[in-house]
N, C-alpha and C positions, 0 to 999 in steps of 0.2 A: 543619542538614542531616539527611537521613534516617539516615545512619550513626550520628550522635550520639544521635538519638532511639531508634534500635534498641538501642544499647548501654546507654543510661541506663535504658531502660524494659524491657529484656528479662527482668528478674527481677520485674517488678511488673505486676500486672493493671491495665489502663486503668481510671481512676476511673469512666468511663462509656463504654460502647460506643455509637458513633454510627452509625446506618444511613443510607445514601444514600436519597434519595427514591425511592419506587417509581414506575416509569414510568406514564404515563397508560394503564392497562391496557385501557380501553375502545377505545383506538386500535390495540391490538396484535392480531395474529393469535392464534387460540386456542392453538396449540402454544407460541408464544412467551410468551403471557400465563401459561400454566400453569407454565412454567419459572420465571418470576420469582416467582409467587405461592407456589409450593412451597418454593423455597429461602429466600425472605424469611420465610415462616412458621416454618421450622425455626430460623432465627436468633432470632426473637422468642420461641419456646418455650424456648430454651436460656438466654436472658438472665437470668431470675430464679434460675437454679441457683447462680449465684455462682462462686467460685473453685474449686469442687470438680470442675468439668467444663470447664476451660479448653481442653483439647485438642479436645474435641468442638465447642466454640464457635468455636475457631480454624478448624477444618475447615469448619464451616457458613459462616463469613464468607468463607473462601477460595473455597468452591464458589459462593457468591453473587457474589463478584467475578468469577469466570470467566464467569458469564452476562452480567454487564455488559460485560466485555471482548469477549465474542463478538459483541455488538451495538454495538461501537465506542463505548461510554460509558466512556472511559478514566479520567475523573476519579472516577466512582463506583467503578470497579474499584480504583483506587488507594486510596481510603478503606478498602475492605474488606481489601485486602492488607496495608496498614499495621497494621491492628488484628489481623489474623490472625497476622502475624509477631510482634507484641508478645506475644500470648497463647502462641504456640508457636514460639520463634525457631529451633528445630531442624528445622522442616519446610522442606525445600528448595524445594518448589513455590511457596510463597507469597512467599518473598523473591526468588526468581528472577522470578516474574511481576510483582512490584513493580518490579524493575529494568526489565522489559520495558515496562510501561505508563508508567513515568517517562520512558523514552526516547521513547515515542510522544507524550507530552505536551511534549517538548522540554526536560525537566528533566534534562540530561545529568549534572550533578554528583550529583544524588540517585540517578540510575540507576547511576552508577559505584559509589556507596556500597552500594547494594543488591546489585549483581552481585559486589562484593568479599565481602559476607556470604555470598552463594550459593557462591562459590568456597571459602570457609572451610569450608562445610558439605560441599561435594562438589568437592574439588580435581581440576583437570584436566577439568572438564565442558566438552565441546566447544562447545555453543551459547553458554554463558556466556563463554568465552574469545573467541569470534567477536564477540559483541555488545559485549564490553568493548573489543575492538579497534576496532569501528565507532564507539563513543563517543569513543575517543581520537582517531581520525582526524577525526571531525566537529568536534572541539575544537582541531584543529591540532597535536596532540601526536604528531608523526609517528614519532618514535623509539619511543615507548611503543606506538603502534598496530602498528608492525612487530614489536615483541617479542610482543605478544599474538597476532598472526596466526601468528608462528613457533611459539608454544606450541600453538596449535590444530593446526597441521600436524604437530607432533611427536606429538600425540594421535591425529590421523587424517590421514595423508599424502594421502589422496584427497579431502580437503575442498576443493572448488572455491571456495566462498565465502571461505575463508581465503587461498587462492592468489590470487584476484582482489583481496583486500584488500592483500596484499603488493605486487601490481603497482601498485595505486593509490598506495601509499606511495612506491614508486620513482618513479612519474611526478611526484608532487608534490615529490619531493626532487631532481628534475632528472636522473634516471637512467633514460632511456627504454630503454636497452639491457637493463638488468636487468628492467625492467617487461615487456619483450617476452618474455623467457625464461618468466616466470610466466604471462603471458597466453596464450602458445602452448600451454602445458600445460593451462591452464584451458579453452581453446578446443577442444582435442582431446577433453576430457571432456564438454563441453557446447557443441557447435558452433553452436547456434541461440540461445544466450543473448544477448539484445540488449546488456546492459551490457558484456559481454566484447567483442563486435564493435565497439562504440563506442570502448572503451579501446584496442583494437588499432589502430584508425584514428588515435587521438591519438598512440600510441607511434610508429607509422611516420611520421606527419607531423613529430613532434619530431625524428626521425632524418633528416629531409630527403627521405624517399621519399613524395612527394605522391601519385603515381599509385597506389602500393600502399595508401596510406591511404584513397584514394577508393574502392577496391574494398570495403573493410570498411564505410565509411560508406554505400555503396550497398546493402549487405545489410541495413541497418536498416529494418524495416517502417515505412511511413508511418503506418499506423493503430496506435494504442495497443492496439487489440483483439487484434492478432496478435503484439505484442511479448512476448518471453519473458524472465522474470526468471531469476535464478540459482537452480537447485534446491538447497534446503538443508533437511535434515530436522531439525526442532526438536520433539522428542517432547512437551514440556510445552505448547508453543503449539499443536501439532496437537490435543492434548486439548481445548484451548479452542475451536478451530475446529470440532471435531466436535459442539459444542453448538448450532451454528446450526440454526435451524429456519425453515420458511416461506419467504418470498420471497427472503431474503438467501442462503440456501444454494443455491437455484436460480440466482441471479445469479452467485454465485461458480463454480458448476459450469459455467455458460455461458461465463464468461470463460476458464476453464481450457480448455474444449473448443475455443474459438476460437483460443487461443494454440497449440493443437496442430493447427490446420487442420481440425478437425472441425466445419464450419460448420452442418451439419444438426443435430447434437446441440446446438450453441451456440444456434441459433435456438429449438429446442424448450425448452431450459432457461430462456432469457431470456423467452420467451413465457409460461412458467409463472410466472416472477417477477412480470411486470407484470400477469398475471391475478389473482394473489394480492394484489398491492399496486400499484394503478395510479398511485401517487404516485412510483414509482421512475423518475424521468426518465432518469437515466444508463443504467439497464437497458434502457429503451425505445430510447434512442439506439443502444446497442450491438446491440440486436435489429435495428434498421434496417441497421446495418453488416453484420451476419451475413447478412441477407436479400439485400443487394446482392452479397455474395460468392457467394451461391447463384444469382444471376441473377434473383431474384424482385423485380424493380424496383418493380412496382405495390404489392406488399405493403410494401416498404420505404418507399415514398412515403406510404402510409397511416399508417405509424408516425410519420414525420416530421411529417405534418400534425397528428397527435394530440399530439405533443410541443409544437409551437408554439401549439396551442390551449390546452394546460394551462400551459405555461411559455414565454410569448412572448419572454422575455429569455435563453433558454438558448443561449449563444454557439456551442457546438460544432455544434448542429443547424442554425443559420443557415449556418455554413460548409459543412456537408455538403450542404444543399439547394442552395447556390450552385454547388457542383461538378456536381450533377445538371442544374441549369438551364443551365450552361455547355455541358455535353455535348449538350443539346437545342438549342443555339443561341439560347437566350432570354437574351441578354446583359443587357438592361436589368434583368430580374428578378434575375439572378445578382448583378449589381453592387449592387442594392438590399439584398440579404441580406448581402453582404459588408460594405457600409457600415454596416448595422445592427449587425453583429457588432463592428466596430471601435468604433462609438459606445457600445455597451454595455460594452465592456472595452478601453479604449485601450491598456492594458498587455499585452494578450494577444499573445504572439509568433505564435501560430497564426493569429489573425485578420489581423494585419498582413501576415504572409507570404502568406496566401491572397489578400489584396487585391492585393499587389504582383505575385504570379504571374498573377492575373487580367488586370491591365493589360498585363503582358508578353506574355500569350498572345493577347489580342485585337488589340494594336497600335493605332496611331493611326487607321489606315484603318477598322477595324471597331469602334472605341471607341463605346460607346453614346452616344446623344445625350441631352442633358439629364441627365447623370450627377449623382447625389446626393452624391457626396463626391469629394475630390481624389485624383488618382492620385499615384504616387511622383514625387519631384522629379528 
């Protein structure tokens, strides 16, 4: 486990520092390529120095790991953070970020160990307590999760993420009344957060108030583009996110603007993202959604056509196009795209739901002739 590795090696320099492979720099945007090359070169310059400069080498490895993490290469970031922590176990950032990327990789036991080391370095750190609680919840250790979320609230009573965590523990423990107390407080602080709205629906349904539950479920946006997560300030992770350059940062800005209902800004940012990197299919799909929200239907359709030309198997765009075709009364074409979506990903709940809703909407009388797939039984 990571914890044993950290403890046993914390007083010893690694026999050999291993660097993750440098990304194919020729395929990167200039700003991103420069980030990787500069931080990679600094580690290489420090390697021959030996044990006389372990703190500087630890910082160089950690800073390189942050760049890998910023661009979603969590495995390479993990390797950097592991070695940075071994070289300088007192540096909070590296062990905390190790816990964070282990969680992203699904290694919850190793994430727990790293977060415990982080708490030993900085007792009462709010983000560490929250993520430690999330790990415990995800592993079914509800009592421990509740304890961690309570500790986080003791540190910061206004922490909505911890309040929401406590509510989920109560729901899983069969106590919807207690869950509702915490959820209502969380909802008052962040009334548009989609996870809180959904949990409120679950709590009311568990208490037998189906109509009240439905009012919260109905407030959930249909499009992921406008769903809001729970705002939670994590300063160390924010430092990583600030490293993003090029297309990715524009994509993230666009998604954030869309979640706030600023569709003009969203469209501009997403347009910039796909201009810088036309391989970003999800960004182009979200651009089409933002354009539809602005009523710019033809522009949206142009983006949809561009997606299906580049990625003909991209299921969400087949579903989106089917909805537009249905609005235009082009039932055969709509059905064709929905059937294509289901055949591409039979396990997709969105595709199956859209197809069922299509058949329910058109009815037997208007059902297309010569349909290419079966309707619901």
